VEXTORGU-198598 format. One record per residue (C-alpha): x, y, z; residue number from 1; residue in one letter. Coordinates in steps of 0.2 Angstrom, whole numbers, padded with zeros to 4 digits, always signed. Layout:
// residues N
- X|Y|Z|n|res
- X|Y|Z|NUM|a
...
END
This chain:
// residues 118
- X|Y|Z|n|res
- -0163|-0203|-0447|1|m
- -0180|-0206|-0454|2|q
- -0191|-0190|-0456|3|k
- -0209|-0189|-0458|4|f
- -0223|-0177|-0462|5|r
- -0237|-0178|-0448|6|v
- -0254|-0177|-0456|7|l
- -0271|-0175|-0447|8|n
- -0282|-0185|-0459|9|l
- -0298|-0180|-0450|10|s
- -0294|-0161|-0453|11|k
- -0286|-0163|-0470|12|s
- -0270|-0153|-0464|13|r
- -0252|-0155|-0459|14|a
- -0248|-0154|-0440|15|i
- -0229|-0155|-0443|16|l
- -0220|-0153|-0459|17|e
- -0205|-0162|-0453|18|e
- -0203|-0174|-0439|19|a
- -0189|-0185|-0434|20|e
- -0191|-0203|-0429|21|l
- -0184|-0207|-0411|22|c
- -0185|-0226|-0413|23|g
- -0169|-0232|-0404|24|t
- -0167|-0233|-0386|25|f
- -0154|-0219|-0386|26|g
- -0164|-0208|-0397|27|r
- -0180|-0210|-0387|28|r
- -0170|-0207|-0371|29|l
- -0163|-0190|-0378|30|r
- -0178|-0184|-0387|31|g
- -0178|-0166|-0387|32|l
- -0165|-0163|-0373|33|l
- -0151|-0152|-0377|34|g
- -0161|-0141|-0390|35|r
- -0163|-0123|-0387|36|k
- -0180|-0122|-0396|37|l
- -0191|-0132|-0408|38|l
- -0194|-0122|-0424|39|p
- -0212|-0120|-0430|40|p
- -0218|-0135|-0441|41|g
- -0204|-0147|-0433|42|k
- -0205|-0160|-0420|43|g
- -0201|-0178|-0416|44|i
- -0210|-0195|-0415|45|i
- -0205|-0206|-0401|46|i
- -0210|-0224|-0404|47|k
- -0213|-0234|-0395|48|p
- -0219|-0222|-0381|49|c
- -0234|-0220|-0368|50|r
- -0228|-0206|-0357|51|s
- -0217|-0191|-0358|52|v
- -0207|-0179|-0347|53|h
- -0199|-0162|-0350|54|t
- -0186|-0163|-0336|55|v
- -0171|-0153|-0342|56|g
- -0179|-0145|-0357|57|m
- -0178|-0127|-0361|58|a
- -0195|-0124|-0369|59|f
- -0214|-0130|-0368|60|p
- -0221|-0142|-0380|61|i
- -0238|-0150|-0386|62|d
- -0238|-0168|-0384|63|v
- -0250|-0180|-0395|64|v
- -0252|-0198|-0390|65|f
- -0257|-0210|-0404|66|v
- -0265|-0227|-0402|67|d
- -0262|-0242|-0413|68|g
- -0276|-0237|-0425|69|k
- -0268|-0220|-0429|70|g
- -0280|-0211|-0418|71|r
- -0276|-0197|-0406|72|i
- -0280|-0204|-0389|73|c
- -0274|-0190|-0378|74|r
- -0266|-0173|-0380|75|m
- -0256|-0161|-0368|76|v
- -0254|-0144|-0373|77|e
- -0240|-0132|-0368|78|n
- -0232|-0145|-0356|79|l
- -0219|-0133|-0348|80|k
- -0201|-0138|-0345|81|p
- -0197|-0149|-0330|82|n
- -0214|-0158|-0329|83|k
- -0220|-0176|-0330|84|i
- -0235|-0180|-0341|85|s
- -0247|-0194|-0336|86|s
- -0247|-0205|-0351|87|g
- -0259|-0215|-0361|88|a
- -0259|-0234|-0359|89|k
- -0266|-0236|-0376|90|s
- -0253|-0225|-0385|91|a
- -0241|-0233|-0397|92|c
- -0231|-0217|-0400|93|f
- -0230|-0199|-0396|94|v
- -0228|-0184|-0406|95|i
- -0219|-0169|-0398|96|e
- -0222|-0152|-0407|97|a
- -0219|-0133|-0402|98|p
- -0231|-0127|-0390|99|a
- -0246|-0120|-0399|100|g
- -0246|-0132|-0413|101|t
- -0261|-0142|-0408|102|l
- -0272|-0126|-0406|103|s
- -0266|-0118|-0422|104|l
- -0270|-0134|-0432|105|t
- -0286|-0137|-0423|106|q
- -0280|-0154|-0418|107|t
- -0292|-0164|-0406|108|a
- -0293|-0181|-0398|109|v
- -0301|-0194|-0409|110|g
- -0292|-0187|-0425|111|d
- -0284|-0199|-0437|112|r
- -0265|-0197|-0439|113|i
- -0254|-0203|-0454|114|k
- -0235|-0202|-0454|115|l
- -0229|-0199|-0472|116|e
- -0211|-0202|-0476|117|g
- -0201|-0188|-0483|118|i
END
């Protein structure tokens, strides 16, 4: 399984220290389902992806939609369990992080994202 550090180039800081890539149909389908929590600094990258849901999840998450140029085109903070998020047509992939991560890292729409292999 590929793992990445998710960097916010616009803010010169890490959003996540370790994110697993969910790039196959099965991994995208499963996402965070079955996990009891998502530790701080950890998350997943779902690629390709334009929309998400938290149906069946046990905890809230922050969601970052990233376009083909590596820019954040939409964010959803504190998406509660059993909700469906409207997506972003221009998104190529999504980052799911623990709730509160985007506020803590001062991440904003328009910021540039880089995935650094670890």
